[in-house]
N, CA, C and O of each residue as an XYZ file, in Angstrom:
776
protein
N      -4.851      7.331    -30.227
C      -4.754      7.327    -28.781
C      -4.692      5.880    -28.297
O      -5.404      5.016    -28.809
N      -3.854      5.630    -27.329
C      -3.743      4.288    -26.764
C      -4.960      3.975    -25.919
O      -5.528      4.856    -25.273
N      -5.351      2.728    -25.929
C      -6.490      2.314    -25.109
C      -6.032      1.723    -23.776
O      -6.746      1.833    -22.779
N      -4.869      1.105    -23.742
C      -4.355      0.521    -22.504
C      -3.228      1.391    -21.975
O      -2.468      1.969    -22.752
N      -3.117      1.484    -20.671
C      -2.130      2.355    -20.069
C      -1.294      1.585    -19.069
O      -1.546      1.654    -17.866
N      -0.298      0.850    -19.550
C       0.480      0.012    -18.649
C       1.351      0.803    -17.683
O       1.828      0.229    -16.704
N       1.583      2.100    -17.914
C       2.435      2.865    -17.021
C       1.763      3.120    -15.673
O       2.454      3.292    -14.668
N       0.424      3.149    -15.630
C      -0.260      3.413    -14.376
C      -0.601      2.094    -13.718
O      -1.443      1.339    -14.204
N       0.061      1.827    -12.610
C      -0.169      0.601    -11.877
C      -0.562      0.944    -10.456
O      -0.373      2.074    -10.006
N      -1.098     -0.013     -9.766
C      -1.550      0.188     -8.399
C      -0.439      0.748     -7.510
O      -0.724      1.491     -6.571
N       0.801      0.413     -7.784
C       1.901      0.863     -6.943
C       2.249      2.334     -7.088
O       2.875      2.900     -6.192
N       1.865      2.968     -8.184
C       2.186      4.380     -8.339
C       1.163      5.224     -7.593
O       0.046      4.780     -7.328
N       1.558      6.437     -7.262
C       0.676      7.313     -6.508
C       0.297      8.475     -7.419
O       0.846      9.573     -7.324
N      -0.634      8.206     -8.283
C      -1.083      9.167     -9.278
C      -1.673     10.410     -8.630
O      -1.388     11.527     -9.063
N      -2.485     10.232     -7.607
C      -3.205     11.354     -6.997
C      -2.249     12.388     -6.414
O      -2.414     13.581     -6.668
N      -1.255     11.961     -5.640
C      -0.352     12.938     -5.048
C       0.624     13.487     -6.085
O       1.094     14.617     -5.945
N       0.935     12.719     -7.110
C       1.733     13.270     -8.211
C       0.963     14.393     -8.890
O       1.541     15.408     -9.278
N      -0.335     14.206     -9.029
C      -1.173     15.221     -9.657
C      -1.220     16.495     -8.815
O      -1.181     17.595     -9.366
N      -1.302     16.367     -7.501
C      -1.321     17.574     -6.671
C      -0.002     18.331     -6.782
O       0.050     19.533     -6.524
N       1.057     17.634     -7.165
C       2.357     18.265     -7.358
C       2.445     19.144     -8.589
O       3.477     19.774     -8.819
N       1.384     19.203     -9.388
C       1.398     20.104    -10.544
C       1.247     21.563    -10.118
O       1.346     22.464    -10.951
N       1.009     21.800     -8.841
C       1.121     23.135     -8.258
C       2.103     22.982     -7.106
O       1.776     22.372     -6.088
N       3.290     23.525     -7.257
C       4.307     23.351     -6.219
C       4.579     24.681     -5.524
O       4.155     25.744     -5.976
N       5.292     24.583     -4.422
C       5.617     25.742     -3.602
C       4.355     26.521     -3.222
O       4.309     27.745     -3.338
N       3.353     25.803     -2.774
C       2.050     26.396     -2.439
C       2.144     27.492     -1.385
O       1.313     28.400     -1.373
N       3.130     27.428     -0.507
C       3.255     28.409      0.574
C       4.440     29.342      0.340
O       4.910     30.003      1.266
N       4.910     29.390     -0.878
C       6.013     30.284     -1.251
C       5.609     30.982     -2.540
O       4.509     31.524     -2.641
N       6.493     30.967     -3.514
C       6.166     31.482     -4.844
C       5.625     30.311     -5.650
O       6.384     29.566     -6.269
N       4.300     30.156     -5.636
C       3.648     29.000     -6.261
C       4.044     28.871     -7.732
O       4.146     29.862     -8.454
N       4.264     27.621     -8.157
C       4.620     27.318     -9.539
C       3.525     26.429    -10.114
O       3.334     25.299     -9.663
N       2.807     26.943    -11.112
C       1.737     26.201    -11.794
C       2.359     25.419    -12.942
O       2.900     26.014    -13.874
N       2.288     24.100    -12.886
C       2.903     23.261    -13.911
C       1.935     22.854    -15.024
O       2.345     22.255    -16.017
N       0.654     23.179    -14.858
C      -0.314     22.955    -15.943
C      -1.037     24.282    -16.223
O      -2.244     24.393    -16.007
N      -0.285     25.292    -16.708
C      -0.866     26.620    -16.889
C      -1.831     26.730    -18.069
O      -2.685     27.616    -18.095
N      -1.697     25.841    -19.034
C      -2.541     25.879    -20.233
C      -3.021     24.467    -20.548
O      -2.388     23.494    -20.137
N      -4.130     24.343    -21.272
C      -4.708     23.011    -21.536
C      -3.737     21.984    -22.111
O      -3.744     20.831    -21.680
N      -2.910     22.371    -23.064
C      -2.031     21.351    -23.674
C      -1.013     20.805    -22.674
O      -0.527     19.688    -22.854
N      -0.678     21.555    -21.633
C       0.236     21.034    -20.616
C      -0.428     19.929    -19.802
O       0.239     18.993    -19.361
N      -1.749     20.034    -19.601
C      -2.475     18.952    -18.925
C      -2.473     17.707    -19.798
O      -2.283     16.599    -19.296
N      -2.681     17.876    -21.093
C      -2.635     16.737    -22.025
C      -1.269     16.053    -21.916
O      -1.182     14.826    -21.856
N      -0.207     16.861    -21.893
C       1.148     16.312    -21.778
C       1.332     15.561    -20.463
O       1.889     14.463    -20.445
N       0.862     16.155    -19.355
C       1.015     15.523    -18.043
C       0.271     14.194    -18.001
O       0.809     13.195    -17.525
N      -0.947     14.179    -18.490
C      -1.734     12.943    -18.498
C      -1.033     11.856    -19.310
O      -1.027     10.690    -18.913
N      -0.446     12.231    -20.435
C       0.251     11.250    -21.279
C       1.434     10.630    -20.536
O       1.664      9.424    -20.636
N       2.185     11.446    -19.792
C       3.326     10.934    -19.022
C       2.858      9.881    -18.024
O       3.574      8.915    -17.762
N       1.666     10.058    -17.469
C       1.139      9.123    -16.477
C       0.233      8.053    -17.090
O      -0.554      7.418    -16.388
N       0.350      7.863    -18.391
C      -0.350      6.767    -19.040
C      -1.831      7.004    -19.251
O      -2.590      6.048    -19.405
N      -2.261      8.266    -19.261
C      -3.676      8.594    -19.444
C      -3.828      9.532    -20.624
O      -4.375     10.627    -20.492
N      -3.344      9.101    -21.774
C      -3.334      9.954    -22.959
C      -4.745     10.285    -23.429
O      -5.598      9.407    -23.565
N      -4.967     11.573    -23.674
C      -6.207     12.069    -24.261
C      -5.824     12.945    -25.450
O      -4.702     13.446    -25.530
N      -6.764     13.120    -26.367
C      -6.450     13.868    -27.586
C      -6.377     15.371    -27.376
O      -5.559     16.041    -28.005
N      -7.216     15.911    -26.503
C      -7.262     17.363    -26.355
C      -7.814     17.736    -24.990
O      -8.302     16.891    -24.239
N      -7.723     19.025    -24.692
C      -8.219     19.556    -23.428
C      -8.695     20.984    -23.678
O      -8.015     21.762    -24.348
N      -9.843     21.319    -23.149
C     -10.355     22.680    -23.247
C      -9.987     23.459    -21.990
O      -9.524     22.884    -21.005
N     -10.193     24.745    -22.033
C      -9.963     25.577    -20.849
C     -10.894     25.153    -19.717
O     -10.490     25.137    -18.554
N     -12.135     24.811    -20.052
C     -13.090     24.357    -19.030
C     -12.623     23.043    -18.397
O     -12.740     22.873    -17.184
N     -12.099     22.121    -19.193
C     -11.593     20.859    -18.654
C     -10.362     21.082    -17.785
O     -10.174     20.391    -16.784
N      -9.525     22.043    -18.161
C      -8.380     22.391    -17.318
C      -8.879     22.913    -15.974
O      -8.285     22.618    -14.937
N      -9.954     23.679    -15.985
C     -10.553     24.155    -14.740
C     -11.039     23.009    -13.874
O     -10.845     23.026    -12.658
N     -11.673     22.005    -14.487
C     -12.117     20.819    -13.745
C     -10.924     20.084    -13.139
O     -10.978     19.613    -12.003
N      -9.852     19.995    -13.914
C      -8.648     19.309    -13.435
C      -8.049     20.042    -12.236
O      -7.668     19.416    -11.247
N      -7.967     21.353    -12.327
C      -7.402     22.124    -11.210
C      -8.295     22.028     -9.972
O      -7.797     21.954     -8.849
N      -9.610     22.029    -10.179
C     -10.529     21.884     -9.046
C     -10.324     20.527     -8.383
O     -10.314     20.434     -7.156
N     -10.162     19.476     -9.183
C      -9.897     18.146     -8.628
C      -8.559     18.142     -7.904
O      -8.451     17.607     -6.801
N      -7.543     18.733     -8.514
C      -6.213     18.772     -7.895
C      -6.278     19.425     -6.512
O      -5.728     18.896     -5.545
N      -6.944     20.560     -6.424
C      -7.019     21.272     -5.152
C      -7.875     20.521     -4.141
O      -7.610     20.581     -2.941
N      -8.886     19.823     -4.609
C      -9.716     19.007     -3.718
C      -8.930     17.836     -3.163
O      -9.027     17.526     -1.976
N      -8.150     17.183     -4.017
C      -7.300     16.080     -3.555
C      -6.287     16.613     -2.548
O      -6.059     15.998     -1.506
N      -5.684     17.750     -2.858
C      -4.701     18.327     -1.931
C      -5.341     18.629     -0.572
O      -4.764     18.320      0.471
N      -6.528     19.229     -0.586
C      -7.207     19.572      0.677
C      -7.551     18.318      1.475
O      -7.335     18.273      2.686
N      -8.084     17.302      0.803
C      -8.465     16.070      1.499
C      -7.236     15.306      1.976
O      -7.228     14.794      3.095
N      -6.204     15.223      1.153
C      -4.981     14.506      1.544
C      -4.279     15.220      2.688
O      -3.743     14.571      3.587
N      -4.275     16.551      2.666
C      -3.671     17.317      3.752
C      -4.418     17.055      5.057
O      -3.803     16.825      6.099
N      -5.747     17.091      4.993
C      -6.554     16.816      6.189
C      -6.289     15.402      6.698
O      -6.142     15.192      7.902
N      -6.228     14.434      5.787
C      -5.976     13.047      6.195
C      -4.588     12.900      6.814
O      -4.413     12.155      7.779
N      -3.604     13.605      6.262
C      -2.227     13.505      6.774
C      -2.116     14.015      8.199
O      -1.332     13.489      8.989
N      -2.901     15.045      8.536
C      -2.833     15.594      9.898
C      -3.987     15.091     10.765
O      -4.203     15.566     11.880
N      -4.709     14.131     10.231
C      -5.822     13.476     10.930
C      -6.951     14.432     11.316
O      -7.541     14.320     12.390
N      -7.237     15.381     10.410
C      -8.393     16.262     10.559
C      -9.562     15.684      9.773
O      -9.394     14.759      8.979
N     -10.724     16.226      9.998
C     -11.905     15.827      9.221
C     -11.695     16.236      7.765
O     -11.155     17.306      7.483
N     -12.120     15.385      6.858
C     -11.984     15.706      5.435
C     -12.963     16.819      5.076
O     -14.123     16.774      5.486
N     -12.511     17.821      4.313
C     -13.409     18.903      3.912
C     -14.522     18.373      3.005
O     -14.250     17.720      1.998
N     -15.766     18.654      3.363
C     -16.921     18.119      2.632
C     -16.899     18.518      1.164
O     -17.205     17.699      0.298
N     -16.539     19.773      0.868
C     -16.526     20.232     -0.530
C     -15.489     19.450     -1.342
O     -15.743     19.096     -2.493
N     -14.329     19.181     -0.751
C     -13.282     18.429     -1.445
C     -13.733     16.992     -1.698
O     -13.529     16.455     -2.786
N     -14.336     16.384     -0.706
C     -14.846     15.010     -0.855
C     -15.881     14.962     -1.974
O     -15.884     14.034     -2.783
N     -16.752     15.954     -2.019
C     -17.797     16.012     -3.050
C     -17.179     16.062     -4.456
O     -17.607     15.333     -5.352
N     -16.181     16.920     -4.642
C     -15.529     17.041     -5.959
C     -14.849     15.724     -6.341
O     -14.998     15.254     -7.468
N     -14.106     15.131     -5.408
C     -13.405     13.870     -5.693
C     -14.406     12.782     -6.078
O     -14.198     12.057     -7.051
N     -15.471     12.674     -5.326
C     -16.482     11.651     -5.626
C     -17.152     11.908     -6.971
O     -17.364     10.975     -7.745
N     -17.487     13.168     -7.255
C     -18.114     13.490     -8.543
C     -17.205     13.142     -9.709
O     -17.649     12.545    -10.690
N     -15.927     13.515     -9.605
C     -14.997     13.225    -10.718
C     -14.825     11.715    -10.877
O     -14.744     11.215    -11.999
N     -14.772     11.003     -9.781
C     -14.617      9.551     -9.857
C     -15.817      8.915    -10.548
O     -15.655      8.030    -11.388
N     -17.010      9.361    -10.201
C     -18.237      8.768    -10.739
C     -18.513      9.155    -12.185
O     -19.213      8.430    -12.892
N     -17.975     10.285    -12.639
C     -18.297     10.779    -13.976
C     -17.475     10.143    -15.091
O     -17.811     10.302    -16.264
N     -16.428      9.441    -14.757
C     -15.558      8.905    -15.792
C     -15.999      7.559    -16.315
O     -16.795      6.848    -15.700
N     -15.450      7.231    -17.483
C     -15.746      5.943    -18.126
C     -14.511      5.060    -18.183
O     -14.374      4.253    -19.103
N     -13.632      5.193    -17.240
C     -12.445      4.334    -17.199
C     -12.829      3.012    -16.547
O     -13.694      2.966    -15.671
N     -12.187      1.956    -16.976
C     -12.453      0.636    -16.407
C     -11.163      0.032    -15.890
O     -10.130      0.087    -16.557
N     -11.223     -0.535    -14.717
C     -10.071     -1.277    -14.193
C     -10.049     -2.633    -14.871
O     -11.074     -3.306    -14.980
N      -8.867     -3.025    -15.324
C      -8.721     -4.345    -15.946
C      -7.594     -5.087    -15.242
O      -6.714     -4.469    -14.643
N      -7.624     -6.394    -15.314
C      -6.603     -7.241    -14.730
C      -5.692     -7.738    -15.842
O      -6.163     -8.282    -16.841
N      -4.384     -7.551    -15.668
C      -3.433     -8.002    -16.672
C      -3.123     -9.479    -16.455
O      -3.411    -10.004    -15.379
N      -2.545    -10.167    -17.442
C      -2.137    -11.560    -17.257
C      -1.115    -11.726    -16.130
O      -0.964    -12.817    -15.581
N      -0.408    -10.630    -15.785
C       0.574    -10.669    -14.697
C      -0.067    -10.432    -13.331
O       0.625    -10.411    -12.313
N      -1.389    -10.253    -13.308
C      -2.092    -10.064    -12.054
C      -2.081     -8.636    -11.525
O      -2.310     -8.414    -10.336
N      -1.818     -7.675    -12.390
C      -1.797     -6.274    -11.969
C      -3.033     -5.554    -12.494
O      -3.608     -5.919    -13.520
N      -3.423     -4.511    -11.748
C      -4.542     -3.690    -12.200
C      -4.022     -2.581    -13.096
O      -3.025     -1.932    -12.780
N      -4.697     -2.367    -14.212
C      -4.421     -1.250    -15.111
C      -5.746     -0.581    -15.418
O      -6.814     -1.141    -15.169
N      -5.663      0.628    -15.963
C      -6.873      1.338    -16.366
C      -6.987      1.321    -17.870
O      -5.990      1.432    -18.583
N      -8.200      1.181    -18.345
C      -8.454      1.220    -19.783
C      -9.461      2.329    -20.049
O     -10.529      2.396    -19.440
N      -9.084      3.189    -20.973
C      -9.990      4.222    -21.457
C     -10.409      3.835    -22.861
O      -9.651      3.187    -23.583
N     -11.592      4.221    -23.244
C     -12.038      3.925    -24.611
C     -11.393      4.914    -25.568
O     -10.896      5.953    -25.133
N     -11.390      4.613    -26.864
C     -10.816      5.550    -27.831
C     -11.503      6.923    -27.796
O     -10.908      7.921    -28.204
N     -12.729      6.977    -27.320
C     -13.453      8.247    -27.262
C     -13.271      8.956    -25.918
O     -13.927      9.966    -25.664
N     -12.408      8.453    -25.072
C     -12.233      9.033    -23.747
C     -11.663     10.436    -23.819
O     -10.894     10.779    -24.717
N     -12.065     11.233    -22.848
C     -11.581     12.599    -22.755
C     -10.972     12.871    -21.396
O     -10.733     11.960    -20.603
N     -10.730     14.138    -21.146
C     -10.106     14.566    -19.901
C     -10.901     14.094    -18.697
O     -10.313     13.655    -17.708
N     -12.229     14.176    -18.757
C     -13.052     13.758    -17.621
C     -12.808     12.301    -17.250
O     -12.818     11.944    -16.072
N     -12.590     11.466    -18.251
C     -12.314     10.047    -17.990
C     -10.953      9.868    -17.312
O     -10.815      9.054    -16.399
N      -9.960     10.620    -17.756
C      -8.648     10.566    -17.113
C      -8.730     11.094    -15.686
O      -8.094     10.549    -14.783
N      -9.512     12.157    -15.480
C      -9.667     12.704    -14.133
C     -10.346     11.702    -13.206
O     -10.077     11.682    -12.005
N     -11.226     10.872    -13.764
C     -11.884      9.869    -12.919
C     -10.880      8.856    -12.389
O     -11.031      8.369    -11.269
N      -9.862      8.532    -13.172
C      -8.810      7.614    -12.723
C      -8.017      8.262    -11.587
O      -7.710      7.612    -10.587
N      -7.689      9.542    -11.746
C      -6.950     10.262    -10.702
C      -7.793     10.323     -9.427
O      -7.278     10.104     -8.331
N      -9.082     10.619     -9.568
C      -9.975     10.688     -8.406
C     -10.076      9.323     -7.718
O     -10.064      9.245     -6.489
N     -10.175      8.260     -8.501
C     -10.248      6.915     -7.918
C      -8.965      6.587     -7.158
O      -9.010      5.957     -6.101
N      -7.826      7.011     -7.694
C      -6.560      6.793     -6.994
C      -6.546      7.583     -5.689
O      -6.089      7.082     -4.661
N      -7.048      8.821     -5.730
C      -7.113      9.634     -4.505
C      -7.976      8.944     -3.453
O      -7.626      8.921     -2.273
N      -9.088      8.389     -3.877
C      -9.972      7.695     -2.936
C      -9.242      6.516     -2.291
O      -9.352      6.306     -1.084
N      -8.502      5.752     -3.085
C      -7.805      4.590     -2.517
C      -6.701      5.020     -1.551
O      -6.454      4.336     -0.557
N      -6.034      6.141     -1.828
C      -4.963      6.617     -0.959
C      -5.537      7.225      0.325
O      -5.101      6.886      1.424
N      -6.506      8.116      0.183
C      -7.049      8.831      1.338
C      -7.837      7.888      2.255
O      -7.845      8.066      3.473
N      -8.489      6.898      1.672
C      -9.293      5.975      2.484
C      -8.450      4.944      3.231
O      -8.969      4.211      4.073
N      -7.152      4.884      2.929
C      -6.275      3.947      3.625
C      -6.209      2.577      2.992
O      -5.704      1.644      3.616
N      -6.699      2.421      1.777
C      -6.644      1.118      1.097
C      -5.231      0.732      0.684
O      -4.936     -0.452      0.517
N      -4.362      1.711      0.519
C      -3.009      1.450      0.033
C      -2.048      1.324      1.207
O      -2.270      1.916      2.264
N      -0.989      0.557      1.023
C       0.021      0.359      2.048
C       0.989      1.540      2.039
O       1.826      1.661      1.145
N       0.866      2.392      3.025
C       1.677      3.593      3.134
C       0.954      4.575      4.024
O      -0.068      4.246      4.627
N       1.493      5.801      4.108
C       0.811      6.821      4.898
C       0.914      8.156      4.195
O       1.916      8.461      3.548
N      -0.141      8.951      4.332
C      -0.108     10.305      3.814
C       0.705     11.165      4.767
O       0.571     11.046      5.985
N       1.541     12.026      4.220
C       2.368     12.926      5.019
C       2.453     14.258      4.287
O       2.088     14.359      3.116
N       2.934     15.271      4.981
C       3.124     16.581      4.381
C       4.613     16.881      4.307
O       5.358     16.593      5.244
N       5.039     17.451      3.208
C       6.439     17.805      3.004
C       6.897     18.737      4.124
O       6.177     19.662      4.502
N       8.079     18.494      4.645
C       8.628     19.298      5.734
C       9.086     20.679      5.281
O       9.373     21.529      6.123
N       9.163     20.923      3.992
C       9.554     22.242      3.504
C       8.445     23.243      3.814
O       7.298     23.033      3.418
N       8.767     24.323      4.514
C       7.727     25.289      4.884
C       7.098     25.996      3.694
O       5.978     26.496      3.804
N       7.786     26.049      2.562
C       7.194     26.692      1.388
C       6.431     25.714      0.511
O       5.656     26.130     -0.350
N       6.636     24.434      0.716
C       5.977     23.414     -0.112
C       4.730     22.866      0.572
O       3.608     23.133      0.140
N       4.930     22.100      1.641
C       3.851     21.460      2.401
C       2.955     20.585      1.524
O       1.765     20.442      1.805
N       3.515     20.003      0.473
C       2.745     19.112     -0.406
C       2.396     17.829      0.327
O       3.181     17.320      1.128
N       1.219     17.319      0.046
C       0.839     16.007      0.560
C       1.523     14.964     -0.322
O       1.520     15.074     -1.548
N       2.103     13.960      0.313
C       2.704     12.870     -0.456
C       2.388     11.561      0.245
O       1.993     11.547      1.411
N       2.565     10.468     -0.473
C       2.259      9.150      0.053
C       3.564      8.446      0.348
O       4.314      8.107     -0.568
N       3.840      8.224      1.623
C       5.092      7.639      2.081
C       4.977      6.120      2.111
O       4.229      5.552      2.907
N       5.728      5.479      1.234
C       5.750      4.014      1.203
C       7.099      3.473      1.678
O       7.392      2.289      1.512
N       7.923      4.351      2.273
C       9.215      3.885      2.776
C       8.986      2.861      3.885
O       7.930      2.837      4.518
N       9.964      2.040      4.103
C       9.842      0.973      5.102
C       9.499      1.532      6.482
O       8.643      0.983      7.176
N      10.160      2.620      6.885
C       9.945      3.180      8.224
C       8.778      4.170      8.288
O       8.345      4.556      9.374
N       8.279      4.574      7.132
C       7.185      5.564      7.047
C       7.580      6.879      7.722
O       6.755      7.522      8.371
N       8.851      7.273      7.564
C       9.336      8.506      8.188
C       9.893      9.498      7.166
O      10.624     10.418      7.535
N       9.563      9.325      5.916
C      10.034     10.252      4.883
C       9.576     11.667      5.224
O       8.456     11.853      5.700
N      10.422     12.659      4.989
C      10.099     14.041      5.355
C       9.776     14.924      4.163
O       9.088     15.933      4.317
N      10.255     14.569      2.982
C      10.146     15.462      1.826
C       9.273     14.834      0.752
O       9.276     13.617      0.568
N       8.532     15.666      0.050
C       7.734     15.157     -1.060
C       8.663     14.606     -2.142
O       8.348     13.618     -2.805
N       9.815     15.265     -2.307
C      10.805     14.824     -3.289
C      12.187     15.202     -2.767
O      12.479     16.382     -2.573
N      13.015     14.227     -2.546
C      14.351     14.486     -2.022
C      15.173     15.321     -2.993
O      16.008     16.117     -2.564
N      14.950     15.153     -4.299
C      15.736     15.872     -5.295
C      15.404     17.356     -5.350
O      16.214     18.140     -5.843
N      14.242     17.765     -4.861
C      13.909     19.183     -4.883
C      13.848     19.715     -3.454
O      14.787     20.366     -2.995
N      12.775     19.449     -2.763
C      12.586     20.002     -1.413
C      13.656     19.531     -0.437
O      14.186     20.337      0.327
N      13.975     18.265     -0.449
C      14.973     17.739      0.476
C      16.339     18.370      0.260
O      16.983     18.802      1.216
N      16.782     18.426     -0.988
C      18.081     19.032     -1.277
C      18.084     20.525     -0.977
O      19.076     21.053     -0.475
N      16.983     21.210     -1.278
C      16.883     22.645     -1.003
C      17.022     22.905      0.502
O      17.723     23.830      0.911
N      16.356     22.090      1.319
C      16.433     22.271      2.758
C      17.822     21.928      3.294
O      18.331     22.615      4.180
N      18.438     20.868      2.763
C      19.789     20.518      3.190
C      20.780     21.622      2.830
O      21.669     21.944      3.618
N      20.626     22.201      1.635
C      21.499     23.286      1.199
C      21.308     24.513      2.091
O      22.288     25.147      2.483
N      20.071     24.852      2.415
C      19.793     26.003      3.279
C      20.401     25.789      4.663
O      20.974     26.711      5.245
N      20.272     24.568      5.187
C      20.836     24.251      6.497
C      22.369     24.345      6.452
O      22.987     24.880      7.373
N      22.976     23.825      5.380
C      24.428     23.883      5.207
C      24.900     25.329      5.159
O      25.860     25.698      5.836
N      24.214     26.157      4.346
C      24.596     27.568      4.222
C      24.421     28.308      5.540
O      25.256     29.141      5.891
N      23.363     28.024      6.269
C      23.130     28.675      7.562
C      24.227     28.291      8.551
O      24.709     29.138      9.303
N      24.621     27.027      8.552
C      25.681     26.575      9.455
C      27.014     27.243      9.130
O      27.773     27.599     10.032
N      27.297     27.414      7.831
C      28.560     28.023      7.436
C      28.575     29.526      7.693
O      29.642     30.086      7.945
N      27.439     30.187      7.638
C      27.375     31.624      7.944
C      27.550     31.857      9.438
O      28.114     32.873      9.846
N      27.074     30.929     10.253
C      27.146     31.128     11.702
C      28.476     30.656     12.301
O      28.760     30.939     13.465
N      29.280     29.951     11.530
C      30.570     29.472     12.008
C      31.631     30.518     11.680
O      31.823     30.851     10.511
N      32.316     31.034     12.680
C      33.355     32.029     12.399
C      34.466     31.401     11.558
O      34.803     30.232     11.741
N      35.025     32.170     10.649
C      36.095     31.605      9.803
C      37.323     31.277     10.654
O      37.623     31.971     11.626
N      38.003     30.245     10.284
C      39.237     29.836     10.985
C      40.347     30.760     10.553
O      40.564     30.969      9.359
N      41.054     31.316     11.523
C      42.179     32.209     11.218
C      43.472     31.500     11.546
O      43.542     30.667     12.450
N      44.474     31.846     10.801
C      45.790     31.269     11.040
C      46.350     31.741     12.376
O      45.904     32.752     12.919
N      47.310     31.021     12.893
C      47.901     31.358     14.183
C      49.225     32.105     14.005
O      49.929     32.365     14.981
N      49.561     32.447     12.767
C      50.829     33.136     12.535
C      50.819     34.549     13.050
O      49.753     35.151     13.184
N      52.010     35.108     13.350
C      52.141     36.457     13.902
C      52.615     37.389     12.871
O      52.788     38.577     13.145
């Protein structure tokens, strides 16, 4: 297992990417971490490689994911943060043994020990959620404009007016639906011949 994780940098939004492991929350929900080994795979993609995951650890991960989603959603619409969600995020953050390190290039990275497990990786995700929800990062929390998605995402665009969690999925789906609706409502052009 790697001890240093250069893929996770301060500029990435790990917390909202993690909430995206359950998509289409208000439609036909799609669970992207249905079994423990899928969580191991997801963590590895985000530079938080762990050797294994139990069903109980997958449950902890899903609880953290839903807590981050609830808190980020509340923050995006400027509601009070749900106390239960805050409690879970804080607990996961405090329980891990990940350490922030400074690279020679002046960037923050996370280091897990060789004995690190899922809980340690979850602490990194929770810490990222805290930095995003608390407003420490340059950007704004927003909710996807797709009525079936409504995922919380972190908008770092220059204008801070991004509408979709992902233009390649939700944005294109909505544009296609709008295009199809416009074409169904437009009467077909008929020739003028007699």
